[in-house]
N, C-alpha and C positions, 0 to 999 in steps of 0.2 A: 544333863539334858539340854540346857541352853547351848552348850558347846556343839552338840550334835545338830541342833537346829540351825545354828550359825553356819556350820560346815555344809549342811544340806542347802541352805539358802545361797551360800557362796558358790557352791557347785552348780546350782541351777542358774545363777546369774552368769557364771562363766560360760555355761552351755548356751544360754540365750544370746550372750554377746557374740559367741563364736558363730552361731546361726545367722545373726544379723550381719556380721562381717562377711560371711560366705555369700549371703544374699546380695549384699552391696557389690561384692567382687563379681558375681555372676551378671548382675545388672550392668556393671561397668564394662565387662567384656562384651555384653550384648550391644551396649551403646557404641563401643569402639568398633564393632563390626557393622554398624549402620551409619557410617559417615558418607556413604555414596548412595545417590539416588538417580535412577534412570527413569524417564517418563516419556510418554507419547501423548499428544494433544491435538484437539480440533477446535478451531475458532470460527464462529459465524459472525459476520460483521456488516455494519453499514460503513461504507468507505467511499472516498472520492479523490480524484486529483483536483486539488483546491486551487482555482485560478479564476480570473475575471477577463472577459473578452468583450469589447464593444459595450462596456458598462453593464454586462450581464454576468452573473455568477454561475459557476458550474454546478451541476446537480449531484445529489447524493445517490449512490448506487449500492448494490449488494456486492459482497465479496466473501472470501473464505481463506483459511490458512490451516495447514497441517504441518506438524513438526515433531521433533524429538529433542530431548534436553538431558544434559548431565549436570548434576549439582553435587557439590562437596560441602558437607556440614562442618563449619568451623567450631560451632557449639551446638547444643541441642536446639537452639532457636534460630541461629543465623547460618545462612548458606550462600555460596556464590555459584553461579551456573552459566553454562553456555550450551550451544547446540546448533541446529540448523532447521530452517522452516521454509516451506514453499508458500508464497502468498500470491493470490489472484485478486486484482482490483480493477474497477472500471472508472472511467471518467466520461462525462457527457455535458454538452451544452446545446441549447436551442436558441436561435436568433431569428426574429421576425424577418429581417432583411439584412443582407450583406451586399455592399456595392463597392466598386472600385474602378480604377482606370489606370492605364499605362501606355506608353508609346511603344509601338512595334512596327513590323512591316508585313504587307500581304504577299501573296504568291508572286506578284509582279515587282516586288521590292519597293513599292510605294509606301512611304511612312504615314502612319495614322495613329490616332488615339483609340485604343480598344476600351470600350466601356461595358460594364455588366452590372446586373442587379439580380441576386439570387433571393428567392422568397422561401420562407420557412426552412432556413438552413440549420442543419444539425450536424454535430461531429461527435462520434463516440470513440473512446480510447480503451484499449485493453492491455493490461500489463501483468507480467509474471516476474516476481522478485524471488531471489534466493537470499533469505535473511540470515545473518549470523549475529545472534544476540549475545550480550554480556550483561548479567543482572545480579543484583543482591536481593535476597529474600529474608524476611523475618516471619516467624510463625510462633504462635503461642503453644502452650503445652496441653496435654490431654488427648482424649480420643477425638473430640471435635475441636479443631483448631482454626483460628482466624489467621489469615496470612496477608501480607502485603509485599509487593515486589516492585523494583524500579531499576531501570537500566537503559542501555542504548543498543541500537541495531545498525548494522551496515547491510543495505539491500542492493545486491547485484542484479542488474536487469538481465533476465534470461530472454525475454521477448516483449516487445512493445509495438503495438500496431494501432492504426486509426482508420476509420471509415467515415465518409461524409456524404450527405444527401441534401438536395434541395428539391422542393416540389415543383418549382418552375424557375426558368432562367431566361432573362431578357438581355440581349446584347446589341451593340451598335458600334459603328466605326466612324469617328470624326476625322475628316481629311481637311486640315487647316489650309492647305494650299488651294483647295477648291471651295472652302468655307461651306462644307456640306456634311451632314451626319446621315449615314446610311443605316437604315433599320431592316434592310433586306439586300440581297437574297439570302435565304437560309444556307445554301450550299457554300456561301462565302463566310459563314459563321455569324451572320447578323439576322436577328429576328427574335421571335418568342418560341422557346423550346419547353418541352414538358419536363418531367422529373429527371434529374441528373444525379447519378450515384457513382462514386469511384470504387475501385477494388480496394481491398485491405492493403495498406502500405506501411512500411517500417517507420517508426516514430523516433527511435534513437534517443531515448531518455538517458539521463545521467544517473550515476550511482546515488542511492538514497540513504540518508542517515536519519535515524528515527529515535525520538525519546519515547520510552515505554513505561507505563504505569499499570499496575494490576492489583486487584484485591478480591478476596473471597473467603471460602471455607474449605478446609482440608479435613477429610474424614479418614481416620486411621482404620484400616481393615486388618484381617488376619494375615499371617505369614508375611509380615513386613511390606504390605501393600497399602496404597492410599489412593483416594479419589479427590481431585480438586474440582471445584466449581466456582467460577469467578467472573468478574467483569474486567475489561481492559480498555486502555486508550493509547493509541499510537499517533504521534504528531511528527510530521517531517520537519527536520531541522535545516534543510538546505533546498535551494532551487534546483529542480531536476529538469527544467526546460531545456530542450536541445538548442544548440547554437543556431543562430539565424542563418538560413540558407538562401540560395539564389532562387528558390522556388517562389512562385506566385500562388495565391489562393486559387485563381482560375487563369490558366495560361492560354495563349492563342497559338495554335499550330497552323502555320501558313500552308503546310502540305496536306493537312487534314483538318480544316477549320471547324468541322462539327464534332470532332473528337474531344469533348469536354471532360475534364476530371479536376478534382479538387486537391490542393495541397493542404497541409495541416495548419490550423490557426496557430499552433505552437511555433512554427518556424517560417511561415509565409508572411513576411512583414514588409514586402517591397511595394505592393500595390494598395494595401489597406492598412489602417491603423488599428490592428487587432490587439495583440498582446504587445504592450510597450516594453522597451528594453528593461525598464525598472520593475515591471510586473514579474511575479514569480509563480511557479507551479510547485506546490507542496502536497504531500500525501496526508490524508487524515482517515483514521479508522477507529471504530469503537464497537464493542459487542460483547458476546458471551464466549467463555472458554471452558472446555471440559478436558480434564487431564487425568490420565491413569499413570501411577508411579509405583515403583518397587525399590526397596532399599537392600543393600548388601554390604 
């Protein structure tokens, strides 16, 4: 009787062990089939081109980012990923006054010092980047997972423009050979003018390299799908300021003296001490990220 019980118990144990091994095998196959993850995401951010001009800091603006990502799971918890994303960000600065002077010539080729003072001057920049990220991610186990990611990005400039505005502009011309400063006539470009606004112009920023940090929650859904919700921080690692150009912030056009337009504070450093050569322009962005993913 005992022998039959032992045989039955042994048979049940073997059957149970076989079932467990089969279950482990199925789970192992399922895990092996889920090493790849493709995702799409949207980020809303506060961002800015971080710089200082004439002892005034740039302002924080809104921005956004959309992208797609591929990740390969090295283990159940660790993955490496890359992808592509489109980023839009703005920069802006407001200055109570901007003034400068430089030597030039009038329509009669007489040399003089052109002087100007712009009141309530503002410059706005708009940039589109194509970012290529490379990051490492860790996530916990379970249906609700906490995750953290870190990496770097290379941001290729797709388009970068600026537009400047001053509510008023005062100009004059100092002729040292006559020891006289002319504040008129207006048709010669001297006097008090109203608001001056230039058309959108190319900014020519450099390629951006960014350090990326991210953390949040990953919700595991049915059919190998997942939803991420998290916070992120991107900080520019290099100076993307364009090379100094021959432009002036406000130039004098002897052929059309009243045709005023502004150069960018980023590159017009001949007539005013705006951005010093040692000053840098870096990107800064932080905000919320929502990401949909599926594994295969």
